[in-house]
C-alpha angles and dihedrals in degrees: 000000000000125000095256091049092050092049091052092051092047092056095046092043092054089052089045091056091050090054092047090050091053092048092047094046090053093047094048093047092048093051101040102252130129100197144017127221114195118195114202093207137249140248122279121207122226116248112283090353141099094224119100127226113250110283120242115183125227106269090222086063093049090052088072103034137020091220102148106208106021098166110179092353125139141203119207115199123191120170112255094010133100116272113258123213117193104202122195112217107164124197100246141154097183092066132018107260116239113266120223108238121235094214143137093282105043097084089064091069140069096224122208114191117209130185099205127040091233091062089074088079092074090057100038109029123090099025109147117258093348121172119214119219119184144052107331123232126188092236088069092062096099096041092098102244113169095207134021111213091327108212095218091052094046091051090058096043092048096045094061094045087082090068104078120207122222089259091055092047091051091051089051092048089054092046088052091053091051092049093047090058088053093048092051091051091047092052090050091051090050092051089048089058099257126166121244089260093050092047091051092050090051089052094050092046092051094049094046093229134126117231090256091055092057112103090231137357111284118251107217114171132170123199114330091000088077088070089070103088097213098022106185107182127091110204112215093209123063116233118255088247117029103198105161142007133205121187125183106182138141146181137218133224118193088342097309118120139224115202113191135166131191133175128202138187120211094216133044090249140129091286089055088052089050090053090050091052091049091049091053092051092043090057089050089054091049089057089058092064098106136138110270095029118123105235090217088063089058088052091053090045088055091055091052093047093048091046088052090055091048089052093047091053092046094244092125130025102211134081120269095251091051091048090053095046095048096045093246093125089057090062087068099027106038101162139061124278091245148291146244114292131204135093087000124041090230093035122208132266098033091149099032111108100172132040091246092061107263108165131218115211126230117260112269113274095022106091097161101057108120100194130049102161126116108253119252132183109286097031113130114200138172120240106201116157115182137197115192141170100218117177097215094051094041093051091050090051093046092062094045132069087268089070092077090058094058127083099222094191090061091045091055090050093055101036095086088061093057104210151304133254124170117185133183131174112235132186121211112224138175088271132007118008117256114229105208093188109052096055089049090056091047090053091049093058 
């Protein structure tokens, strides 16, 4: 990271902390607490083994600091006082002890170094009316916490996480640039005839991440495997005929995620034309990401747009509105249009419409939508329309009245290609939406 880049992050991070202090002060005051102790989490051993599961830190911890592997670390927040970071740095010769960074963010903290996890008690325990947020462990029972993950407090902390600061947006832009490099490498590996495993390795190498550093497991599907929404296998052998390729893969920068999907056809064929049509409609959906728009309306718009494509390609024989009303569009687009994005890939409070936790239900008939809030400036959402040829859903439709509205000859033509998903990350602003993904791909060319 160059000096100018670091200076930019320092300035936006300082402003970010001021905003988080204000949010946290309000949440503590509204729920009757005087302090907040955030536990980053600890290691968990695999059953009958001495090897730990991969560590994933508490996102509440990462909100305050980009510390990458904060095992058994703590943040203590008290309104009006300096932030305190309790940093575990054991004396060890089996593993290299974690090194405290000297980075743009460290001067914001009063840092207490401990050698054993239990030593954190002397810095955390006994603080008046202190709420605990994190993964609970029985050894914390006598530390004097007033509340353990209090629901009312979490509602308020989660609600404001949707409003991204400029620091958070910059982290997500950088994550997008990392991911775009990976996507370009993955496409090249596909066109070179690589297997799913080889394509995934090309992606990881290009992003400079380990698999554990990825924000979620990569979805790398060739041919019909791309019809499995969260396809988890990575075949070591390339198929005899590699027709199509879907990759849903991200990156993270300082804990903030990019979540991007692309689909490719090997030949300039009808499936390539279908991808082009989906890309056009996906960009139209991205333009709908504006403050004041109900995200559920974008989801319903996606169904109409996808139904229009299905009609244009003679896959269905009814109008888009009829396909939406009857549920026909859900046969081909069975998931939600997207979700909030941030410290978590499926970021919190997608249904929470007030700070005290009031929820807004999904529209009837759309059980997989992950966000029902009205968009506001600072919200970052994914826009990921999909069009798939999924055996289970098609067979169910075939034996229902919907079957007469489907051109089964066209379905059979497209089934070997699996499906299409195109996903960008888009920020709502006070004016035009900011697409975080497309500029990253342009820069990666």
